[in-house]
Every structure is written in structure tokens, then in C-alpha cells.
N, C-alpha and C positions, 0 to 999 in steps of 0.2 A: 576489531570489524563498525563499523559504522551503524548509530539507529536509525530506522528507514522506518519507524511505524510515525504514523500519523500524527500522536501529542509529541514526538518528539519534529518533524518533518515542520508542524504549524503550532510551536507552544500558545503563539498568540490566540489563538483558534479554538484549546482545548475545551470550553465550554459552550460551545456549537459545535464541535464532535461527538459531543457526547449527549447534547440533543436530540441531534441529527439520527444520531446511533437509534433511539429512542422512537422517534416521531417520523421519521422519511425511510419508507420499504424500500425504495430506490438507492439511496445513500447507502445504508442498510447491507447490502447485497454486494453492492464494489464496497464498502468497507472491505466486508469477510472474506471475497477473491483476492482483494488488495493484501491485505494479512498472510495470507493464503500461500500468495507468489511470493509475500517478501520469507517466507518463513522456507521458503522452496529453498530459494537465493541461498539465504544462511544457511541453509545445511551445506549444499553445493561445495559454496566456499570454505566450510569449515574441514573442509576433505573429507565430508561421511557419506560424500556417495561424487563417483566419476562419471562428468559427463559432457560432451563437449562444445568448445568455447561458442558454437554458434546456438547452440541451447541456452547456456547463460545468457549470452544478448537479448535474445529473441523474450525472455524472462523478464530480465531489467528493462526490455523498450515495455511492453506490460507494466511492470509496475509502474512507469513514469508516467502512462498512457492513465490508468488508472487516478495515479496520483492528482494527474492535470485534473479530470472531471471531478474526483472528491473535493479540488480546490474551488474549480468552479462552482459546484453546490455552494459550498463554503462559506463563500462569500457575494454570492446572486444574490441567493433565497434567506 
């Protein structure tokens, strides 16, 4: 399985990710939600849970949306 945590997704922004987790409440909230959704996706993909394909697709869309929001914060602030 591919790693989707933010440090692997944006290795060039690792220091900013660490800084924003402690200094930006909105970023931290999105970061936590991103990792919760990512964890749920990995749980399903590993076969530990059976779910409808459309539910997994919606989770993947949510993860992508969160990643886009987080990236925007990282590069614009």
C-alpha cells in the first residue's frame, strides 16, 4: 500500500507541516481529520473491513480534498 501521510506526500514541506501543526489551529484540525480519513482508508484497503465501493471512493475524495486544503495553507501562509 502506498503511504499517504502528509510527510510522504509533501517531503519538501516537512518543516512547515511540523510548524503549522503547533501554531495554526485550523491546520491542525484539518491535519487530524486527514489522518483519520487516511487511517480508515488503509483499514478498508487492508481487508480488515468490508465496505461498499462508493463509500471507499467518497473517503478517497475526502482525503484528496483535505490534502488540497492543507497544501494551500502550507504554500500560501
